[in-house]
SEFIZA-3560 file (N, C-alpha, C; in Angstrom, 3 decimals):
REM SEFIZA-3560
<numar><xx>0.836</xx><yy>-1.192</yy><zz>0.000</zz><atom>N</atom></numar>
<numar><xx>0.000</xx><yy>0.000</yy><zz>0.000</zz><atom>CA</atom></numar>
<numar><xx>0.876</xx><yy>1.248</yy><zz>0.000</zz><atom>C</atom></numar>
<numar><xx>0.379</xx><yy>2.240</yy><zz>-0.650</zz><atom>N</atom></numar>
<numar><xx>1.122</xx><yy>3.484</yy><zz>-0.740</zz><atom>CA</atom></numar>
<numar><xx>1.032</xx><yy>4.236</yy><zz>0.578</zz><atom>C</atom></numar>
<numar><xx>2.160</xx><yy>4.720</yy><zz>1.016</zz><atom>N</atom></numar>
<numar><xx>2.164</xx><yy>5.513</yy><zz>2.242</zz><atom>CA</atom></numar>
<numar><xx>1.982</xx><yy>6.987</yy><zz>1.888</zz><atom>C</atom></numar>
<numar><xx>1.817</xx><yy>7.786</yy><zz>2.917</zz><atom>N</atom></numar>
<numar><xx>1.619</xx><yy>9.223</yy><zz>2.705</zz><atom>CA</atom></numar>
<numar><xx>2.863</xx><yy>9.835</yy><zz>2.062</zz><atom>C</atom></numar>
<numar><xx>4.045</xx><yy>9.368</yy><zz>2.444</zz><atom>N</atom></numar>
<numar><xx>5.287</xx><yy>9.894</yy><zz>1.870</zz><atom>CA</atom></numar>
<numar><xx>5.368</xx><yy>9.578</yy><zz>0.376</zz><atom>C</atom></numar>
<numar><xx>4.957</xx><yy>8.375</yy><zz>-0.020</zz><atom>N</atom></numar>
<numar><xx>4.979</xx><yy>8.013</yy><zz>-1.430</zz><atom>CA</atom></numar>
<numar><xx>3.996</xx><yy>8.859</yy><zz>-2.222</zz><atom>C</atom></numar>
<numar><xx>2.848</xx><yy>9.123</yy><zz>-1.637</zz><atom>N</atom></numar>
<numar><xx>1.861</xx><yy>9.972</yy><zz>-2.309</zz><atom>CA</atom></numar>
<numar><xx>2.425</xx><yy>11.372</yy><zz>-2.511</zz><atom>C</atom></numar>
<numar><xx>3.097</xx><yy>11.893</yy><zz>-1.505</zz><atom>N</atom></numar>
<numar><xx>3.691</xx><yy>13.228</yy><zz>-1.595</zz><atom>CA</atom></numar>
<numar><xx>4.780</xx><yy>13.247</yy><zz>-2.669</zz><atom>C</atom></numar>
<numar><xx>5.588</xx><yy>12.179</yy><zz>-2.714</zz><atom>N</atom></numar>
<numar><xx>6.635</xx><yy>12.103</yy><zz>-3.723</zz><atom>CA</atom></numar>
<numar><xx>6.041</xx><yy>12.104</yy><zz>-5.133</zz><atom>C</atom></numar>
<numar><xx>5.027</xx><yy>11.298</yy><zz>-5.337</zz><atom>N</atom></numar>
<numar><xx>4.394</xx><yy>11.232</yy><zz>-6.656</zz><atom>CA</atom></numar>
<numar><xx>3.729</xx><yy>12.561</yy><zz>-6.994</zz><atom>C</atom></numar>
<numar><xx>3.076</xx><yy>13.166</yy><zz>-6.023</zz><atom>N</atom></numar>
<numar><xx>2.387</xx><yy>14.442</yy><zz>-6.261</zz><atom>CA</atom></numar>
<numar><xx>3.370</xx><yy>15.549</yy><zz>-6.622</zz><atom>C</atom></numar>
<numar><xx>4.591</xx><yy>15.453</yy><zz>-6.145</zz><atom>N</atom></numar>
<numar><xx>5.562</xx><yy>16.512</yy><zz>-6.410</zz><atom>CA</atom></numar>
<numar><xx>6.235</xx><yy>16.369</yy><zz>-7.776</zz><atom>C</atom></numar>
<numar><xx>5.976</xx><yy>15.277</yy><zz>-8.470</zz><atom>N</atom></numar>
<numar><xx>6.556</xx><yy>15.072</yy><zz>-9.792</zz><atom>CA</atom></numar>
<numar><xx>5.852</xx><yy>15.946</yy><zz>-10.827</zz><atom>C</atom></numar>
<numar><xx>6.547</xx><yy>16.271</yy><zz>-11.913</zz><atom>N</atom></numar>
<numar><xx>5.889</xx><yy>17.002</yy><zz>-13.003</zz><atom>CA</atom></numar>
<numar><xx>4.775</xx><yy>16.139</yy><zz>-13.616</zz><atom>C</atom></numar>
<numar><xx>3.820</xx><yy>16.783</yy><zz>-14.245</zz><atom>N</atom></numar>
<numar><xx>2.626</xx><yy>16.118</yy><zz>-14.778</zz><atom>CA</atom></numar>
<numar><xx>2.974</xx><yy>14.978</yy><zz>-15.745</zz><atom>C</atom></numar>
<numar><xx>3.930</xx><yy>15.208</yy><zz>-16.652</zz><atom>N</atom></numar>
<numar><xx>4.259</xx><yy>14.176</yy><zz>-17.622</zz><atom>CA</atom></numar>
<numar><xx>4.872</xx><yy>12.943</yy><zz>-16.952</zz><atom>C</atom></numar>
<numar><xx>5.649</xx><yy>13.152</yy><zz>-15.898</zz><atom>N</atom></numar>
<numar><xx>6.247</xx><yy>12.019</yy><zz>-15.176</zz><atom>CA</atom></numar>
<numar><xx>5.171</xx><yy>11.280</yy><zz>-14.391</zz><atom>C</atom></numar>
<numar><xx>4.221</xx><yy>12.009</yy><zz>-13.816</zz><atom>N</atom></numar>
<numar><xx>3.115</xx><yy>11.347</yy><zz>-13.091</zz><atom>CA</atom></numar>
<numar><xx>2.311</xx><yy>10.459</yy><zz>-14.020</zz><atom>C</atom></numar>
<numar><xx>2.077</xx><yy>10.914</yy><zz>-15.259</zz><atom>N</atom></numar>
<numar><xx>1.353</xx><yy>10.094</yy><zz>-16.234</zz><atom>CA</atom></numar>
<numar><xx>2.127</xx><yy>8.812</yy><zz>-16.525</zz><atom>C</atom></numar>
<numar><xx>3.449</xx><yy>8.912</yy><zz>-16.631</zz><atom>N</atom></numar>
<numar><xx>4.265</xx><yy>7.730</yy><zz>-16.858</zz><atom>CA</atom></numar>
<numar><xx>4.181</xx><yy>6.762</yy><zz>-15.681</zz><atom>C</atom></numar>
<numar><xx>4.158</xx><yy>7.302</yy><zz>-14.475</zz><atom>N</atom></numar>
<numar><xx>4.040</xx><yy>6.461</yy><zz>-13.277</zz><atom>CA</atom></numar>
<numar><xx>2.701</xx><yy>5.726</yy><zz>-13.288</zz><atom>C</atom></numar>
<numar><xx>1.639</xx><yy>6.430</yy><zz>-13.621</zz><atom>N</atom></numar>
<numar><xx>0.310</xx><yy>5.816</yy><zz>-13.671</zz><atom>CA</atom></numar>
<numar><xx>0.268</xx><yy>4.735</yy><zz>-14.753</zz><atom>C</atom></numar>
<numar><xx>0.835</xx><yy>5.012</yy><zz>-15.919</zz><atom>N</atom></numar>
<numar><xx>0.870</xx><yy>4.014</yy><zz>-16.994</zz><atom>CA</atom></numar>
<numar><xx>1.669</xx><yy>2.779</yy><zz>-16.581</zz><atom>C</atom></numar>
<numar><xx>2.761</xx><yy>3.002</yy><zz>-15.851</zz><atom>N</atom></numar>
<numar><xx>3.574</xx><yy>1.874</yy><zz>-15.398</zz><atom>CA</atom></numar>
<numar><xx>2.813</xx><yy>1.042</yy><zz>-14.371</zz><atom>C</atom></numar>
<numar><xx>2.090</xx><yy>1.695</yy><zz>-13.495</zz><atom>N</atom></numar>
<numar><xx>1.285</xx><yy>0.966</yy><zz>-12.513</zz><atom>CA</atom></numar>
<numar><xx>0.217</xx><yy>0.139</yy><zz>-13.223</zz><atom>C</atom></numar>
<numar><xx>-0.450</xx><yy>0.713</yy><zz>-14.234</zz><atom>N</atom></numar>
<numar><xx>-1.458</xx><yy>-0.026</yy><zz>-15.001</zz><atom>CA</atom></numar>
<numar><xx>-0.829</xx><yy>-1.225</yy><zz>-15.710</zz><atom>C</atom></numar>
<numar><xx>0.365</xx><yy>-1.035</yy><zz>-16.266</zz><atom>N</atom></numar>
<numar><xx>1.082</xx><yy>-2.133</yy><zz>-16.919</zz><atom>CA</atom></numar>
<numar><xx>1.358</xx><yy>-3.256</yy><zz>-15.925</zz><atom>C</atom></numar>
<numar><xx>1.834</xx><yy>-2.916</yy><zz>-14.747</zz><atom>N</atom></numar>
<numar><xx>2.133</xx><yy>-3.932</yy><zz>-13.737</zz><atom>CA</atom></numar>
<numar><xx>0.876</xx><yy>-4.680</yy><zz>-13.302</zz><atom>C</atom></numar>
<numar><xx>-0.236</xx><yy>-3.964</yy><zz>-13.175</zz><atom>N</atom></numar>
<numar><xx>-1.491</xx><yy>-4.602</yy><zz>-12.763</zz><atom>CA</atom></numar>
<numar><xx>-1.977</xx><yy>-5.576</yy><zz>-13.837</zz><atom>C</atom></numar>
<numar><xx>-1.888</xx><yy>-5.180</yy><zz>-15.110</zz><atom>N</atom></numar>
<numar><xx>-2.302</xx><yy>-6.064</yy><zz>-16.200</zz><atom>CA</atom></numar>
<numar><xx>-1.424</xx><yy>-7.300</yy><zz>-16.253</zz><atom>C</atom></numar>
<numar><xx>-0.117</xx><yy>-7.105</yy><zz>-16.107</zz><atom>N</atom></numar>
<numar><xx>0.813</xx><yy>-8.229</yy><zz>-16.148</zz><atom>CA</atom></numar>
<numar><xx>0.563</xx><yy>-9.184</yy><zz>-14.982</zz><atom>C</atom></numar>
<numar><xx>0.205</xx><yy>-8.652</yy><zz>-13.852</zz><atom>N</atom></numar>
<numar><xx>-0.056</xx><yy>-9.471</yy><zz>-12.668</zz><atom>CA</atom></numar>
<numar><xx>-1.334</xx><yy>-10.287</yy><zz>-12.825</zz><atom>C</atom></numar>
<numar><xx>-2.338</xx><yy>-9.729</yy><zz>-13.503</zz><atom>N</atom></numar>
<numar><xx>-3.649</xx><yy>-10.374</yy><zz>-13.599</zz><atom>CA</atom></numar>
<numar><xx>-3.777</xx><yy>-11.355</yy><zz>-14.753</zz><atom>C</atom></numar>
<numar><xx>-2.879</xx><yy>-11.310</yy><zz>-15.727</zz><atom>N</atom></numar>
<numar><xx>-3.032</xx><yy>-12.222</yy><zz>-16.861</zz><atom>CA</atom></numar>
<numar><xx>-2.496</xx><yy>-13.607</yy><zz>-16.504</zz><atom>C</atom></numar>
<numar><xx>-3.006</xx><yy>-14.587</yy><zz>-17.233</zz><atom>N</atom></numar>
<numar><xx>-2.596</xx><yy>-15.959</yy><zz>-16.994</zz><atom>CA</atom></numar>
<numar><xx>-1.178</xx><yy>-16.164</yy><zz>-17.521</zz><atom>C</atom></numar>
<numar><xx>-0.410</xx><yy>-16.993</yy><zz>-16.843</zz><atom>N</atom></numar>
<numar><xx>0.946</xx><yy>-17.243</yy><zz>-17.335</zz><atom>CA</atom></numar>
<numar><xx>0.916</xx><yy>-17.956</yy><zz>-18.677</zz><atom>C</atom></numar>
<numar><xx>1.855</xx><yy>-17.613</yy><zz>-19.529</zz><atom>N</atom></numar>
<numar><xx>1.907</xx><yy>-18.228</yy><zz>-20.845</zz><atom>CA</atom></numar>
<numar><xx>2.392</xx><yy>-19.664</yy><zz>-20.721</zz><atom>C</atom></numar>
<numar><xx>1.688</xx><yy>-20.546</yy><zz>-21.409</zz><atom>N</atom></numar>
<numar><xx>2.076</xx><yy>-21.943</yy><zz>-21.393</zz><atom>CA</atom></numar>
<numar><xx>3.039</xx><yy>-22.187</yy><zz>-22.554</zz><atom>C</atom></numar>
<numar><xx>4.113</xx><yy>-22.893</yy><zz>-22.284</zz><atom>N</atom></numar>
<numar><xx>5.033</xx><yy>-23.163</yy><zz>-23.395</zz><atom>CA</atom></numar>
<numar><xx>4.370</xx><yy>-24.027</yy><zz>-24.455</zz><atom>C</atom></numar>
<numar><xx>4.644</xx><yy>-23.712</yy><zz>-25.714</zz><atom>N</atom></numar>
<numar><xx>4.039</xx><yy>-24.452</yy><zz>-26.817</zz><atom>CA</atom></numar>
<numar><xx>4.687</xx><yy>-25.828</yy><zz>-26.908</zz><atom>C</atom></numar>
<numar><xx>3.839</xx><yy>-26.848</yy><zz>-26.969</zz><atom>N</atom></numar>
<numar><xx>4.361</xx><yy>-28.207</yy><zz>-27.084</zz><atom>CA</atom></numar>
<numar><xx>4.848</xx><yy>-28.436</yy><zz>-28.506</zz><atom>C</atom></numar>
<numar><xx>5.995</xx><yy>-29.048</yy><zz>-28.625</zz><atom>N</atom></numar>
<numar><xx>6.544</xx><yy>-29.332</yy><zz>-29.934</zz><atom>CA</atom></numar>
<numar><xx>5.819</xx><yy>-30.524</yy><zz>-30.532</zz><atom>C</atom></numar>
<numar><xx>5.356</xx><yy>-30.374</yy><zz>-31.774</zz><atom>N</atom></numar>
<numar><xx>4.647</xx><yy>-31.448</yy><zz>-32.448</zz><atom>CA</atom></numar>
<numar><xx>5.638</xx><yy>-32.412</yy><zz>-33.094</zz><atom>C</atom></numar>
<numar><xx>5.221</xx><yy>-33.654</yy><zz>-33.123</zz><atom>N</atom></numar>
<numar><xx>6.032</xx><yy>-34.664</yy><zz>-33.769</zz><atom>CA</atom></numar>
<numar><xx>5.255</xx><yy>-35.180</yy><zz>-34.976</zz><atom>C</atom></numar>
<numar><xx>5.843</xx><yy>-35.040</yy><zz>-36.160</zz><atom>N</atom></numar>
<numar><xx>5.181</xx><yy>-35.455</yy><zz>-37.389</zz><atom>CA</atom></numar>
<numar><xx>5.167</xx><yy>-36.974</yy><zz>-37.502</zz><atom>C</atom></numar>
<numar><xx>4.059</xx><yy>-37.507</yy><zz>-38.032</zz><atom>N</atom></numar>
<numar><xx>3.973</xx><yy>-38.924</yy><zz>-38.344</zz><atom>CA</atom></numar>
<numar><xx>3.471</xx><yy>-39.817</yy><zz>-37.231</zz><atom>C</atom></numar>
<numar><xx>3.006</xx><yy>-39.253</yy><zz>-36.127</zz><atom>N</atom></numar>
<numar><xx>2.523</xx><yy>-40.088</yy><zz>-35.029</zz><atom>CA</atom></numar>
<numar><xx>1.255</xx><yy>-40.863</yy><zz>-35.384</zz><atom>C</atom></numar>
<numar><xx>0.434</xx><yy>-40.335</yy><zz>-36.266</zz><atom>N</atom></numar>
<numar><xx>-0.836</xx><yy>-40.978</yy><zz>-36.618</zz><atom>CA</atom></numar>
<numar><xx>-0.770</xx><yy>-41.670</yy><zz>-37.985</zz><atom>C</atom></numar>
<numar><xx>0.418</xx><yy>-41.871</yy><zz>-38.501</zz><atom>N</atom></numar>
<numar><xx>0.570</xx><yy>-42.490</yy><zz>-39.818</zz><atom>CA</atom></numar>
<numar><xx>-0.087</xx><yy>-43.868</yy><zz>-39.828</zz><atom>C</atom></numar>
<numar><xx>-0.940</xx><yy>-44.080</yy><zz>-40.835</zz><atom>N</atom></numar>
<numar><xx>-1.635</xx><yy>-45.358</yy><zz>-40.967</zz><atom>CA</atom></numar>
<numar><xx>-2.898</xx><yy>-45.471</yy><zz>-40.133</zz><atom>C</atom></numar>
<numar><xx>-3.230</xx><yy>-44.456</yy><zz>-39.345</zz><atom>N</atom></numar>
<numar><xx>-4.413</xx><yy>-44.502</yy><zz>-38.473</zz><atom>CA</atom></numar>
<numar><xx>-5.642</xx><yy>-43.875</yy><zz>-39.129</zz><atom>C</atom></numar>
<numar><xx>-5.457</xx><yy>-43.047</yy><zz>-40.128</zz><atom>N</atom></numar>
<numar><xx>-6.570</xx><yy>-42.352</yy><zz>-40.779</zz><atom>CA</atom></numar>
<numar><xx>-6.715</xx><yy>-42.897</yy><zz>-42.195</zz><atom>C</atom></numar>
<numar><xx>-7.932</xx><yy>-43.316</yy><zz>-42.521</zz><atom>N</atom></numar>
<numar><xx>-8.196</xx><yy>-43.903</yy><zz>-43.835</zz><atom>CA</atom></numar>
<numar><xx>-9.326</xx><yy>-43.138</yy><zz>-44.516</zz><atom>C</atom></numar>
<numar><xx>-9.099</xx><yy>-42.731</yy><zz>-45.756</zz><atom>N</atom></numar>
<numar><xx>-10.102</xx><yy>-42.019</yy><zz>-46.550</zz><atom>CA</atom></numar>
<numar><xx>-10.657</xx><yy>-43.024</yy><zz>-47.561</zz><atom>C</atom></numar>
<numar><xx>-11.981</xx><yy>-43.228</yy><zz>-47.549</zz><atom>N</atom></numar>
<numar><xx>-12.559</xx><yy>-44.193</yy><zz>-48.487</zz><atom>CA</atom></numar>
<numar><xx>-12.386</xx><yy>-43.736</yy><zz>-49.941</zz><atom>C</atom></numar>
<numar><xx>-12.369</xx><yy>-44.697</yy><zz>-50.857</zz><atom>N</atom></numar>
<numar><xx>-12.177</xx><yy>-44.394</yy><zz>-52.277</zz><atom>CA</atom></numar>
<numar><xx>-13.303</xx><yy>-43.525</yy><zz>-52.841</zz><atom>C</atom></numar>
<numar><xx>-14.511</xx><yy>-43.678</yy><zz>-52.310</zz><atom>N</atom></numar>
<numar><xx>-15.653</xx><yy>-42.907</yy><zz>-52.819</zz><atom>CA</atom></numar>
<numar><xx>-15.881</xx><yy>-41.607</yy><zz>-52.029</zz><atom>C</atom></numar>
<numar><xx>-14.874</xx><yy>-41.091</yy><zz>-51.438</zz><atom>N</atom></numar>
<numar><xx>-14.996</xx><yy>-39.895</yy><zz>-50.602</zz><atom>CA</atom></numar>
<numar><xx>-15.587</xx><yy>-38.713</yy><zz>-51.371</zz><atom>C</atom></numar>
<numar><xx>-15.179</xx><yy>-38.538</yy><zz>-52.618</zz><atom>N</atom></numar>
<numar><xx>-15.635</xx><yy>-37.394</yy><zz>-53.411</zz><atom>CA</atom></numar>
<numar><xx>-16.953</xx><yy>-37.642</yy><zz>-54.153</zz><atom>C</atom></numar>
<numar><xx>-17.503</xx><yy>-38.800</yy><zz>-54.064</zz><atom>N</atom></numar>
<numar><xx>-18.745</xx><yy>-39.125</yy><zz>-54.763</zz><atom>CA</atom></numar>
<numar><xx>-19.927</xx><yy>-38.460</yy><zz>-54.057</zz><atom>C</atom></numar>
<numar><xx>-20.962</xx><yy>-38.085</yy><zz>-54.812</zz><atom>N</atom></numar>
<numar><xx>-22.151</xx><yy>-37.480</yy><zz>-54.185</zz><atom>CA</atom></numar>
<numar><xx>-22.849</xx><yy>-38.481</yy><zz>-53.257</zz><atom>C</atom></numar>
<numar><xx>-23.429</xx><yy>-37.970</yy><zz>-52.208</zz><atom>N</atom></numar>
<numar><xx>-24.163</xx><yy>-38.803</yy><zz>-51.264</zz><atom>CA</atom></numar>
<numar><xx>-25.525</xx><yy>-39.172</yy><zz>-51.835</zz><atom>C</atom></numar>
<numar><xx>-26.017</xx><yy>-40.377</yy><zz>-51.502</zz><atom>N</atom></numar>
<numar><xx>-27.317</xx><yy>-40.811</yy><zz>-51.967</zz><atom>CA</atom></numar>
<numar><xx>-28.442</xx><yy>-39.902</yy><zz>-51.485</zz><atom>C</atom></numar>
<numar><xx>-28.269</xx><yy>-39.339</yy><zz>-50.317</zz><atom>N</atom></numar>
<numar><xx>-29.304</xx><yy>-38.472</yy><zz>-49.740</zz><atom>CA</atom></numar>
<numar><xx>-29.536</xx><yy>-37.208</yy><zz>-50.586</zz><atom>C</atom></numar>
<numar><xx>-28.566</xx><yy>-36.810</yy><zz>-51.388</zz><atom>N</atom></numar>
<numar><xx>-28.675</xx><yy>-35.574</yy><zz>-52.150</zz><atom>CA</atom></numar>
<numar><xx>-28.919</xx><yy>-35.800</yy><zz>-53.645</zz><atom>C</atom></numar>
<numar><xx>-29.190</xx><yy>-37.024</yy><zz>-54.048</zz><atom>N</atom></numar>
<numar><xx>-29.373</xx><yy>-37.320</yy><zz>-55.465</zz><atom>CA</atom></numar>
<numar><xx>-30.512</xx><yy>-36.518</yy><zz>-56.095</zz><atom>C</atom></numar>
<numar><xx>-31.606</xx><yy>-36.325</yy><zz>-55.357</zz><atom>N</atom></numar>
<numar><xx>-32.739</xx><yy>-35.588</yy><zz>-55.920</zz><atom>CA</atom></numar>
<numar><xx>-32.400</xx><yy>-34.121</yy><zz>-56.167</zz><atom>C</atom></numar>
<numar><xx>-31.420</xx><yy>-33.577</yy><zz>-55.459</zz><atom>N</atom></numar>
<numar><xx>-31.032</xx><yy>-32.176</yy><zz>-55.655</zz><atom>CA</atom></numar>
<numar><xx>-29.989</xx><yy>-32.026</yy><zz>-56.768</zz><atom>C</atom></numar>
<numar><xx>-29.395</xx><yy>-33.131</yy><zz>-57.208</zz><atom>N</atom></numar>
<numar><xx>-28.301</xx><yy>-33.095</yy><zz>-58.180</zz><atom>CA</atom></numar>
<numar><xx>-28.799</xx><yy>-33.251</yy><zz>-59.621</zz><atom>C</atom></numar>
<numar><xx>-30.104</xx><yy>-33.287</yy><zz>-59.859</zz><atom>N</atom></numar>
<numar><xx>-30.648</xx><yy>-33.490</yy><zz>-61.186</zz><atom>CA</atom></numar>
<numar><xx>-30.442</xx><yy>-32.313</yy><zz>-62.077</zz><atom>C</atom></numar>
//
């Protein structure tokens, strides 16, 4: 908590410096309240190789839509 002496010190600063102090305090508050960044996990290529199969008729029209394809 700010003491009376700290308030007096801040009040005695020039206006432009006081604005910088306020901006710095806001920056510290935002940094304190945000969630910590989680390190990105490194992906390993090829882990699912052979696990995913696309049928040969994948691009063929569905029977349900035949009446709309006329």
